[in-house]
C-alpha positions as MATLAB code, in Angstrom:
seq = 'MTNELDSMPRRSRTADDVYERLRAAILNRELTAGTRLSVPSLAEDLGFSRSPVREAVQRLVQAGLATEEVHRGAVVAALDVSSVLSLYELREALEGMAARLACERATEQEITEMGALLEEHSRALHADAHDRHVALDMEFHARIRAAARNEHLRASLERVQDMVALAMMAADTSWHQQALLEHQAIYAAIRQGPPETAEAVARAHISRIRHSLASRHGETGAREAGGTA';
ca = [
      29.609    4.827   19.284;
      27.376    1.680   18.449;
      24.698    2.633   15.996;
      21.290    1.447   16.752;
      21.243   -1.307   13.719;
      24.478   -2.596   15.347;
      22.572   -3.059   18.783;
      19.934   -5.194   17.153;
      20.205   -8.920   17.725;
      21.623  -10.231   14.268;
      18.642  -12.743   14.179;
      15.993   -9.925   14.122;
      17.985   -7.997   11.430;
      18.128  -11.297    9.477;
      14.641  -11.725    9.588;
      13.956   -8.348    8.958;
      15.942   -8.874    5.868;
      14.189  -12.025    4.711;
      10.658  -10.280    5.435;
      11.720   -7.386    3.042;
      12.981   -9.648    0.149;
       9.953  -11.944    0.182;
       7.509   -8.823    0.784;
       9.157   -7.240   -2.291;
       8.818  -10.385   -4.083;
       5.312  -10.634   -3.607;
       4.329   -7.238   -4.099;
       6.700   -7.220   -7.554;
       4.619  -10.629   -8.210;
       7.844  -12.381   -8.523;
       6.003  -14.741   -6.021;
       2.330  -15.218   -7.364;
      -0.498  -16.175   -5.429;
      -0.740  -19.775   -4.578;
       2.821  -20.021   -4.357;
       3.928  -22.446   -1.466;
       6.385  -20.432    1.199;
       8.281  -23.824    1.953;
      10.854  -22.660    4.680;
      13.625  -25.240    3.747;
      13.345  -24.310    0.129;
      13.372  -20.626    0.948;
      16.543  -20.971    3.438;
      18.282  -22.644    0.682;
      17.574  -20.514   -1.995;
      18.164  -17.347    0.075;
      21.318  -18.507    1.700;
      19.574  -18.003    5.339;
      19.246  -20.436    8.062;
      15.580  -21.526    8.672;
      15.004  -19.898   11.690;
      14.604  -16.441   10.358;
      13.021  -17.699    7.330;
      10.338  -19.031    9.450;
      10.255  -15.587   11.274;
       9.735  -13.778    8.315;
       6.971  -16.033    6.565;
       4.848  -15.814    9.771;
       5.185  -12.066    9.533;
       4.110  -12.280    5.969;
       0.946  -14.312    7.631;
       0.416  -11.516    9.806;
       0.768   -8.738    7.010;
      -2.202  -10.597    5.071;
       0.320  -11.297    2.361;
       0.486  -15.001    3.054;
      -2.220  -17.448    4.189;
      -1.815  -20.863    6.317;
      -3.286  -23.687    4.364;
      -3.839  -27.098    5.566;
      -1.336  -29.655    4.305;
       0.598  -26.808    2.502;
       1.641  -24.277    5.189;
       2.022  -20.937    4.170;
       1.374  -19.990    0.788;
       1.368  -16.176   -0.944;
      -1.961  -14.694   -0.693;
      -4.551  -14.531   -3.171;
      -6.496  -11.082   -3.393;
      -9.334  -11.344   -1.248;
     -11.610   -8.821   -2.758;
     -13.878   -8.746    0.010;
     -11.196   -7.645    2.517;
      -9.743   -5.342    0.396;
     -13.067   -3.513   -0.151;
     -13.459   -3.545    3.478;
      -9.956   -1.866    3.764;
     -10.764    0.914    1.384;
     -14.060    1.646    3.694;
     -11.410    2.502    6.425;
      -8.948    3.889    3.948;
     -11.288    6.501    2.397;
     -11.914    7.898    6.150;
      -8.088    7.936    6.837;
      -6.726    9.447    3.742;
      -9.457   12.103    3.972;
      -8.153   13.129    7.351;
      -4.723   12.971    6.065;
      -5.117   15.251    3.506;
      -7.011   17.776    5.778;
      -4.274   17.744    8.156;
      -1.755   18.090    5.290;
      -3.742   21.079    3.951;
      -3.297   22.694    7.604;
       0.486   21.592    8.268;
       2.381   20.883    5.233;
       5.303   23.175    4.759;
       6.142   24.933    1.708;
       8.959   22.434    0.546;
       6.458   19.471    1.359;
       4.320   21.226   -0.946;
       6.746   21.620   -3.580;
       8.240   17.880   -3.489;
       4.520   16.750   -3.913;
       4.319   18.886   -7.246;
       7.538   17.336   -8.366;
       6.443   13.960   -7.254;
       3.177   14.384   -9.814;
       5.066   15.600  -12.588;
       7.439   12.370  -12.418;
       4.657   10.333  -12.103;
       3.052   11.894  -15.484;
       6.351   10.951  -17.312;
       5.749    7.331  -15.651;
       2.535    7.305  -17.034;
       3.601    8.612  -20.646;
       6.260    5.870  -20.512;
       3.638    3.081  -19.854;
       5.563    2.216  -16.637;
       3.044    0.348  -14.596;
       5.041   -0.971  -11.853;
       6.529    2.868  -11.194;
       3.327    4.087  -11.521;
       2.314    2.033   -8.574;
       5.537    2.983   -6.583;
       4.884    6.558   -7.424;
       1.157    6.442   -6.552;
       1.906    4.780   -2.993;
       4.813    7.679   -2.557;
       2.141   10.591   -3.298;
       0.130    9.021   -0.377;
       2.956    8.561    1.891;
       3.914   12.188    1.544;
       0.397   13.070    2.549;
       0.439   10.944    5.646;
       3.929   12.666    6.482;
       2.720   16.166    6.118;
       0.034   15.512    7.946;
       2.218   15.065   11.355;
      -0.152   12.676   13.126;
       1.960    9.420   13.927;
      -1.107    7.284   15.058;
      -3.116    8.278   11.679;
       0.532    7.608    9.790;
       0.664    4.003   11.401;
      -2.761    3.194   10.824;
      -2.307    3.966    7.086;
       0.982    2.253    6.751;
      -0.445   -1.115    8.200;
      -2.838   -1.243    4.910;
      -0.118   -0.177    2.472;
       0.406   -3.796    1.227;
      -2.982   -4.853    0.759;
      -3.443   -1.597   -1.182;
      -0.266   -2.087   -3.272;
      -1.618   -5.552   -4.249;
      -5.130   -4.411   -5.317;
      -3.137   -1.638   -7.414;
      -1.271   -4.238   -8.768;
      -3.950   -6.228   -9.982;
      -5.988   -3.148  -11.338;
      -7.084   -2.344  -14.664;
      -4.632   -0.322  -16.113;
      -6.795    2.136  -17.870;
      -7.253    3.393  -14.421;
      -3.901    4.962  -13.955;
      -4.518    8.554  -15.902;
      -7.590    8.935  -13.973;
      -5.778    8.489  -10.427;
      -3.064   10.772  -11.663;
      -5.905   13.315  -12.386;
      -7.384   12.572   -8.928;
      -3.907   13.277   -7.282;
      -3.446   16.605   -8.977;
      -6.685   17.650   -7.619;
      -5.616   16.563   -4.117;
      -2.330   18.297   -4.451;
      -4.229   21.460   -5.554;
      -6.609   21.249   -2.639;
      -3.629   20.732   -0.110;
      -1.912   23.697   -1.625;
      -5.031   26.204   -1.929;
      -7.226   24.591    0.806;
      -9.670   25.069    2.542;
      -8.733   21.804    4.494;
     -12.315   20.615    4.200;
     -12.032   20.673    0.217;
      -8.752   18.624    0.613;
     -10.482   16.042    2.899;
     -13.669   15.992    0.299;
     -11.499   15.471   -2.819;
      -9.190   12.863   -1.247;
     -12.106   10.930   -0.075;
     -13.570   11.243   -3.577;
     -10.625    9.548   -4.747;
     -10.643    6.547   -2.615;
     -14.356    6.143   -2.885;
     -13.928    6.347   -6.651;
     -11.314    3.236   -6.505;
     -13.879    1.232   -3.942;
     -16.466    1.372   -6.260;
     -14.250    0.573   -9.053;
     -13.035   -2.580   -7.474;
     -16.342   -3.905   -6.408;
     -17.840   -3.242   -9.737;
     -15.018   -4.877  -11.570;
     -15.290   -8.007   -9.115;
     -18.967   -8.222   -9.291;
     -19.423   -7.233   -5.418;
     -21.189   -4.076   -5.658;
     -24.703   -5.020   -4.849;
     -24.487   -6.191   -1.637;
     -21.735   -3.796   -0.402;
     -23.669   -0.710   -1.673;
     -26.680   -1.893    0.099;
     -25.169   -1.910    3.430;
     -24.623   -5.716    3.465;
     -21.561   -7.873    3.264;
     -19.980   -9.682    0.082;
];
């Protein structure tokens, strides 16, 4: 029986492959902010035809990982602090909701797996593995989204995860230990309840990151006063 992947148009599968490779290169900082995403050059370097590469680059623009510049075409996006702060305002509410629902709905196996993930995260921090920290940080939140069992909420949070990853890659590494401690507090609240506590602790975690980003980039005043940056 033909599986779902085999039934997909080859061009779509190729464009997906190119997109994932370019996305990974951006998030791993192999392609840095301002790097020109020339379709002919990328097609030659990656060994693909131009059509799927062009499609993949447009998807990067739509995802906020690239921008269109006059006379240059698509380039890897620089970290737009104002957009990231707005994103974190939304994320604070959504992550709080996810933690509350996870507290209500997570299975014992999911709780156990979250605990094991935090132990691995602690080992990564002791090994000073920055990229691994980012990956495990994102994975912890992904586990909470899955345990919440709300596909609309999960989709909403997954749409912003790449911008979140970029912000984390640019973050001060001194935040890492604090992030782990806050994740451990979220985990304890999800495991022990009540759901309202899990929501409050998760919201406090995201709020702390948002205020730290704002302070680090000198954008605290206007945004905390309710204005725009």
